[in-house]
C-alpha positions in Angstrom: -131.3 -18.7 -120.0 -133.4 -21.8 -120.4 -135.9 -20.3 -117.9 -136.2 -17.1 -119.9 -136.9 -19.0 -123.1 -139.5 -21.1 -121.3 -141.4 -18.0 -120.1 -141.2 -16.4 -123.6 -142.6 -19.5 -125.3 -145.3 -19.8 -122.6 -146.4 -16.2 -123.1 -146.9 -16.9 -126.8 -148.8 -20.1 -126.1 -151.2 -18.3 -123.8 -152.0 -15.7 -126.5 -152.9 -18.4 -129.0 -154.8 -20.6 -126.5 -157.8 -18.3 -126.8 -158.2 -19.1 -130.4 -157.9 -22.8 -129.7 -160.4 -22.6 -126.9 -162.8 -20.6 -129.2 -162.6 -23.3 -131.9 -163.5 -26.0 -129.4 -166.5 -24.1 -127.9 -168.8 -21.5 -129.3 -168.4 -18.3 -127.1 -170.4 -15.2 -126.8 -168.6 -11.9 -127.4 -168.7 -11.2 -123.7 -167.1 -14.7 -122.9 -164.5 -14.1 -125.6 -163.5 -10.7 -124.2 -163.4 -12.2 -120.7 -161.0 -14.9 -121.8 -158.8 -12.4 -123.7 -158.6 -10.2 -120.6 -157.6 -13.2 -118.4 -154.9 -14.3 -120.8 -153.6 -10.8 -121.2 -153.3 -10.5 -117.4 -151.4 -13.8 -117.4 -149.2 -12.5 -120.1 -148.4 -9.4 -118.2 -147.5 -11.3 -115.0 -145.3 -13.6 -117.0 -143.6 -10.6 -118.6 -142.9 -9.1 -115.2 -141.4 -12.4 -114.0 -139.4 -12.6 -117.2 -138.0 -9.1 -116.7 -137.2 -9.9 -113.1 -135.3 -13.0 -114.1 -133.4 -11.1 -116.7 -132.4 -8.5 -114.1 -131.2 -11.3 -111.8 -129.1 -12.8 -114.7 -127.6 -9.4 -115.4 -126.7 -8.9 -111.8 -125.1 -12.3 -111.6 -123.0 -11.5 -114.7 -122.0 -8.3 -113.2 -121.0 -10.0 -109.9 -119.1 -12.7 -111.8 -117.1 -10.0 -113.7 -116.0 -8.5 -110.4 -114.9 -11.7 -108.7 -111.2 -12.7 -108.4 -109.9 -15.8 -110.0 -109.2 -18.8 -107.7 -105.5 -18.4 -108.1 -105.7 -14.7 -107.2 -107.7 -15.5 -104.1 -105.2 -18.2 -102.9 -102.2 -16.0 -103.6 -103.9 -13.3 -101.5 -104.5 -15.7 -98.6 -100.8 -16.9 -98.8 -99.7 -13.3 -98.7 -101.7 -12.7 -95.5 -99.7 -15.4 -93.7 -96.4 -14.5 -95.4 -96.0 -17.8 -97.2 -95.3 -18.9 -100.8 -97.2 -21.7 -102.5 -94.1 -24.0 -102.1 -94.0 -23.3 -98.3 -97.7 -24.1 -98.0 -97.2 -27.4 -99.9 -94.3 -28.3 -97.5 -96.5 -27.4 -94.5 -99.2 -29.7 -95.9 -96.8 -32.6 -96.1 -95.5 -31.9 -92.5 -99.1 -32.1 -91.2 -99.7 -35.4 -92.9 -96.4 -36.8 -91.4 -97.1 -35.7 -87.8 -100.8 -36.7 -88.0 -99.8 -40.2 -89.1 -97.6 -40.6 -86.1 -100.1 -39.6 -83.5 -101.2 -42.7 -81.5 -98.3 -44.8 -82.8 -96.4 -46.0 -79.8 -93.3 -46.6 -81.9 -92.8 -42.8 -81.7 -92.2 -40.8 -78.5 -95.3 -38.8 -77.6 -93.3 -35.9 -76.3 -91.5 -35.6 -79.6 -94.8 -35.6 -81.6 -96.3 -33.0 -79.2 -93.3 -30.8 -79.8 -93.7 -31.2 -83.6 -97.4 -30.4 -83.4 -96.7 -27.3 -81.3 -94.3 -26.0 -84.0 -97.1 -26.6 -86.6 -99.7 -24.8 -84.5 -97.4 -21.8 -84.0 -96.8 -21.5 -87.8 -98.9 -18.7 -89.3 -99.7 -21.0 -92.2 -101.9 -23.0 -89.8 -104.4 -20.1 -89.8 -105.3 -20.8 -93.4 -108.8 -22.3 -93.7 -107.4 -25.5 -95.2 -105.4 -26.3 -92.1 -106.9 -24.5 -89.1 -109.4 -27.1 -87.9 -107.0 -30.0 -88.6 -104.1 -28.5 -86.7 -105.8 -26.7 -83.8 -108.7 -29.0 -83.2 -108.5 -32.5 -84.7 -104.8 -33.1 -84.0 -105.0 -31.6 -80.6 -107.9 -33.9 -79.6 -106.0 -36.9 -81.0 -102.9 -36.0 -78.9 -105.0 -35.5 -75.8 -106.6 -39.0 -76.3 -103.3 -40.7 -76.9 -102.5 -42.8 -73.9 -99.0 -43.9 -74.8 -97.7 -47.1 -73.2 -94.3 -46.8 -71.5 -91.4 -47.8 -73.7 -90.6 -50.5 -71.2 -91.9 -51.9 -68.0 -90.1 -53.6 -65.1 -90.9 -57.2 -64.0 -89.6 -59.0 -60.9 -88.9 -62.7 -61.4 -90.7 -65.1 -59.1 -90.1 -68.8 -58.4 -91.1 -70.9 -61.4 -90.7 -68.2 -64.0 -88.9 -68.7 -67.3 -88.4 -66.3 -70.2 -91.0 -68.0 -72.4 -93.6 -67.7 -69.6 -92.8 -64.1 -68.9 -93.1 -63.2 -72.6 -96.4 -65.1 -72.8 -98.1 -63.1 -70.1 -101.0 -61.0 -71.4 -99.6 -57.8 -69.8 -96.4 -58.4 -71.7 -96.5 -59.8 -75.2 -99.0 -62.6 -75.0 -96.6 -64.6 -77.1 -93.9 -66.9 -75.7 -92.0 -66.8 -79.0 -91.0 -63.2 -78.2 -88.8 -64.2 -75.2 -85.5 -63.3 -77.1 -86.6 -59.6 -76.8 -86.5 -59.9 -73.0 -83.2 -61.8 -73.2 -81.5 -59.2 -75.3 -82.8 -56.3 -73.1 -81.3 -57.9 -70.0 -78.1 -59.5 -71.1 -76.3 -57.8 -68.2 -78.2 -60.1 -65.8 -79.0 -63.2 -67.9 -75.9 -65.3 -68.8 -78.0 -68.3 -69.8 -81.6 -67.8 -71.0 -82.5 -71.1 -69.3 -81.3 -69.8 -66.0 -83.1 -66.9 -64.4 -83.6 -66.4 -60.6 -86.3 -65.0 -58.3 -86.0 -61.3 -57.4 -84.2 -60.5 -60.6 -85.7 -57.3 -62.1 -86.0 -57.4 -65.9 -86.9 -54.7 -68.4 -89.8 -55.7 -70.7 -89.5 -53.4 -73.7 -92.3 -52.7 -76.2 -92.2 -54.8 -79.4 -91.7 -52.9 -82.6 -94.2 -53.5 -85.4 -91.6 -55.6 -87.2 -91.0 -57.7 -84.1 -94.7 -58.2 -83.5 -95.1 -59.5 -87.1 -92.0 -61.7 -86.8 -93.1 -63.5 -83.6 -96.8 -63.7 -84.6 -95.6 -65.5 -87.7 -93.4 -67.8 -85.6 -96.4 -68.7 -83.4 -98.7 -69.2 -86.4 -96.2 -71.6 -88.1 -95.4 -73.6 -84.9 -96.4 -77.2 -85.0 -95.8 -79.1 -81.8 -93.9 -82.4 -82.1 -96.2 -85.5 -82.1 -96.4 -87.4 -78.9 -93.9 -90.1 -78.4 -95.1 -93.6 -79.1 -94.4 -96.4 -76.6 
């Protein structure tokens, strides 16, 4: 509407500009008529543009009248997949939960894949809000997830001790985590200070809680001062 008012005002200004121009400069009758003709032509062009804009405004108003409300559109989409608004909200939460577990080795990858497959088979996943997330983004994240085994096996060699085994980079990189190996192999280890070559120990993954616990123990460790003679 501001554009329409602008062109209307401009048309009026053009009609009066001839008088202003005539006051500033003496004009012959022929020059006066020529200027009037030029301004009249401009006015006619502006009038056409104004009418065209008005038609566009009317068409937009007509289109707006025929549009569905947002709620009606969403309800129609939900009806297409046979779901209620509450079911869609529940599905949204399930996606967030499963997506948050992808790549986290505290969860079993096979279980997460099974949960994702259930989501992808649900008709609700066809809704625009979910389709790319479920069928593309989450699928790529699962394919890229190289899950570490829950535990690895380690054969003891001469000179080994639990602290040293735990401190190996391929294990925990932290000697303070040796109790995890001890607890996982109590059937073989009677005394944590006594282990023997050729024993095969399970080296389980640390949980996030265990990682934090033993990292804190390492950070707080202060070696005893050297003995003074």
